[in-house]
Each structure stands twice: as structure tokens, then as C-alpha cells.
C-alpha positions in Angstrom: -35.6 38.1 188.9 -36.0 36.3 186.0 -32.1 35.3 185.2 -31.9 34.3 188.7 -34.7 32.1 188.5 -37.2 34.0 191.1 -39.9 35.5 189.6 -42.2 33.2 191.8 -40.6 36.1 194.9 -40.7 38.4 192.6 -45.0 37.7 191.9 -44.9 36.2 195.7 -44.0 40.1 196.9 -46.6 41.2 193.4 -49.7 40.0 195.5 -48.7 40.6 198.8 -48.2 44.3 198.0 -51.7 44.1 195.5 -53.2 42.8 198.0 -52.4 45.9 200.7 -54.8 48.3 198.5 -55.4 51.2 196.5 -52.7 53.0 196.7 -50.6 50.2 197.2 -51.9 49.1 193.0 -51.2 52.0 191.9 -47.5 52.3 193.0 -47.0 49.4 191.9 -48.4 50.6 188.3 -46.3 54.2 188.4 -43.0 52.0 189.2 -43.2 49.6 185.7 -44.5 53.3 183.8 -41.4 54.6 185.4 -38.4 52.5 184.1 -37.3 51.5 180.6 -39.9 49.8 178.5 -37.4 46.9 177.9 -37.2 46.0 181.5 -40.6 46.9 182.0 -41.0 44.4 179.8 -38.9 42.3 181.0 -40.1 42.4 184.5 -44.2 41.7 183.0 -42.4 38.7 181.7 -40.7 37.3 185.0 -44.2 38.5 187.6 -46.5 36.6 184.3 -44.3 33.1 184.8 -44.3 34.0 188.5 -48.0 34.4 188.6 -48.1 30.8 187.2 -45.7 29.1 189.6 -47.6 30.3 192.3 -51.2 29.4 191.0 -52.7 33.0 190.2 -53.6 34.2 187.4 -52.4 37.3 186.5 -55.9 39.4 185.6 -56.3 39.3 189.7 -53.2 41.7 189.8 -54.0 44.2 187.1 -52.4 42.2 184.1 -54.1 41.0 180.8 
């Protein structure tokens, strides 16, 4: 997503999933935990950039 400049789409999808409740939030967190650290870092960076572009704060979605 970061390489194709689609991190805003990723952030929008994350935001939508986050808004579906605790079970979805837990699934998002588990998904990141299951990734190799280097891939999770890429996703994390893409999300942070995407949240900025969609005018959302990362903290709202569990990122500090």
C-alpha cells in the first residue's frame, strides 16, 4: 500500500473495521501481531501516513 501510495485507503479500511467494535479491534491487533516485524512496521508506517491524509489521529485507532 505504501509503495502504491494507497495508504489512505488502508487507513480508511482500518478506520471502518475499528468502528465495528471490540471483536474487530482485537482481530486487527492480532493480525498485526502475526506479521513478521519488518512487514508490520511497513503497515504501521503506511497507516500513520494514511491517517494523516484522511485527517484522523492515530491515537483514535490504538496507535501511539
